[in-house]
N, C-alpha and C positions, 0 to 999 in steps of 0.2 A: 304804881302803874308804870309800865315800861313805855316811855315816849318813843322808843325806837321800834316798837311793834307796829311797823307799817306794812300794809297790804302790798306784797312784793311779787313782781313778775320776773322770772328768770328764763332767758331764751338761749338755747344752745346754738352753736354755729353749725358748720358742716358743709361749707362751700355751696354748691348748687342744691344740696338737700334743704337749704334754707328756704326754698320756695314753699315748703309746707308751712313754716312759721309765717311767711309773708302772707299766705292765704288766710291763716287764722287771724292775724292782726288786721288784715283788710276787713274781715267780717266784724271784728270788734269795732272798727271805725264806722262801718256801715250801720251798726246797731247802737252806736254811741255808748259802747260798753267800755268804760274806763275807770274801774274801781281802784286801780293800783296807785300807790303813792311813791313807790321806789322800784327801780328797774335795774336789772343786771343783764348785759348782753355780751356775747362772745363772738368775735369774728362776724360771720354772716348774720348771726343772731343780733349783734349790736346794730348792724345796718338796718335790720328789720325794725328794731325798736325806734331807731332814729326816724325812719319814715313814718312810723305810727305817731310819735310825739310831734312830728312836724305836720301831721294830718295830710299825708300824701299817699292815699291808696293807689295801688298798682305801680308805684314807683319801682319797688324791688322786683316785681314781676317782670318789668321791662328790663331791668338790669340783668336779671338771671337768664331770661329767655332770649334776649337780643344781644346786648353789649358783651355779656360774658361768653357768648358763642362765636364772637367775631375773631378772625385770625390775628387782628391787632392785639387782642388780649391773650388768647391761648394759642401758643405756637411751639410745637415740639422741635421743629427744625432750628428755630432761634435758640431754644434751650440747649440743644446739642452743641451749638456753636459758642456757648458760654453766656447767652443772654437769659432773660426771664422766661420761664414756662408760662407764668401768669404775670402779665405786665400791669401791675397795679397803677403805675404812673399814668399809663394811657387811660386805664379804666376810670380813674379818679378825674383826670382832666376832662374826658369826654362827658361823663355823666354829670359832673358839676356844671359844665358849660351848657348841656342840653336839657337836663332834668335836675337842676340843682336842688339841694335840700333847703327847705324853707326854715332856715335857722332862726329867723325873726319870730316865727310861730313858736318854736321850741323855747325861745327866750322868755315867753310869757307863761310857761308852765311852772307851777310851784313844786313839781315833783323832782325827785332825785334820779339821775340816770348814771350808772356806773358802767364804763366800757373796760373790758378786761384785756390786758396785754401781758406779754411775758418779757422780762428783762433778760437780755442774752448773757450778761455778765454774772448775774446772781441765779438765774433760772427761776426766779420767783414771780408769782403773779402780781401785777399792779392793777388796782381797781381805780381807774381814772374817772373822776367826777366830771361828767360832760359839761361843757359850757358852749354857748352859741358861737363864741369866737374860735374855740379850739376843736370843736366836735369833728369836723371833717378830717383833720389830721389825726385825731385820736382814733377814729374809725379805721383809718388806713393802717395804723400801727397794730390794731387788733386783728386785721385781715391779712397781715403780711406773712403768708404761709412760708415757713422755712424751706429753703432749697428751691422751691418753685418760684419764689420771688427772692432775688439775690441781695437786695438791700435791707437795711434795718432802719426804719423810721426813728427819728430822735424825738423823745418826749421828755421835757424837763431835764435835758442833757443826758438822758439815758437811752441807749439803743434798744429798740423793742422788736419783738416778733409776735406772731399769732398768739392770741390769748388762750387758745385751746391747748397749747402745749402745757401750760402750768395749771389751768383750771377750766376745763371744758364746760362744766355745769356748775356755776358758783352758788349752788344751793346751800352748802355748808357755810360759806362766807355770809350769805344773806341771814342765815340763822344766827351766826356769831354777832352780827350787827343788830340783832334784836328782833328780826322778823319771825313771826309765829304763824302767819297766814301766807303761804307761799304757793304760787302757781308756776308750773314749769312747762315750757313747750320744748319737747325733745325733737331731734332730727332723725333718730333711729327708732325702730320698732320697739314696743314695750318688751322687755326681756332681753334686749341686746346687752352683751357683755364684751367689753373691749379686750382683745388678746394682746399679749406682749409682742413686741417687735420681732419679726422673723429674721431681721438683719441688724442686730445691734452693732456689728462691726461697721456697717455703713454709717450709722448715726455717729459713731466715734470718729470716723474718718471725716465726715462732713462738718462736724462741730469741734474739730480737734483743738481749736483755739479757745473754746468755751466749755471747760470741764463741768461747770455747774449746769449748763444747758443740756449737756449730754445726760447727766444724771436725771434731770427733770424729765427729759424725753423718754428715757428708759423706764421711768416710774409712772409714766402717763397712764398706762392701763390700770394700774393699781388705784390711782387716785380717781380715775374716771369711774371705776366700778364701786369705789367707796361712795361716790356721789349718788350712784344708782341705788346702792343699799340704803342710803339716807332717805331717798325719795320713796322707796318701797316700804321702809320701816322707820318712819319719822319719829322723833322724840314725842313723848306724851303731850308736851306743851303745844305741839303743832296741830 
């Protein structure tokens, strides 16, 4: 018997498109539907799972529809002047102060939660096992959209960027870890296929100091679509 065959939930990111997953998970909470034993979240998907496991319905609805729309967070003029387009520092500070995550509730959960981020030096996905002490910072690393947020959060002495760069839908990773019953919440319509970058030259220019990250970014569409293929045509064991 495979002891790693845990009922698994995978939630895609997608910035403000994450409001769909937020609604789904809020309904799960409302109906006390929580059959999952292992969770994988990417970027906004990770923050949605965090609110779910902390039992905080509507938290991410507020973040997406209120805080994320404020000029302190998203500001094109600031970006043009060399600052952040999306100021995660401000967003994390304000939301943690005003609607903080109840990490003490998460601490009581027996379930595993993996937060996906991308190492800028290697370009590889890191599946960070969430802890109540580190989760807030781990989530920030997973949400650090490259270029739009100009810093790279440090996790375990490794500079990180958005998890969606290396593994937008970690369903294959879940399978490799033994999961055979996998539920996936996507941010795009069924049938969506990611297209290759229309400006690879821009990627190479922006990441010129990180050749591995360049390659991962340019291969992102291929790996994303491979994940979709897996979902649409899963192995027999699933």
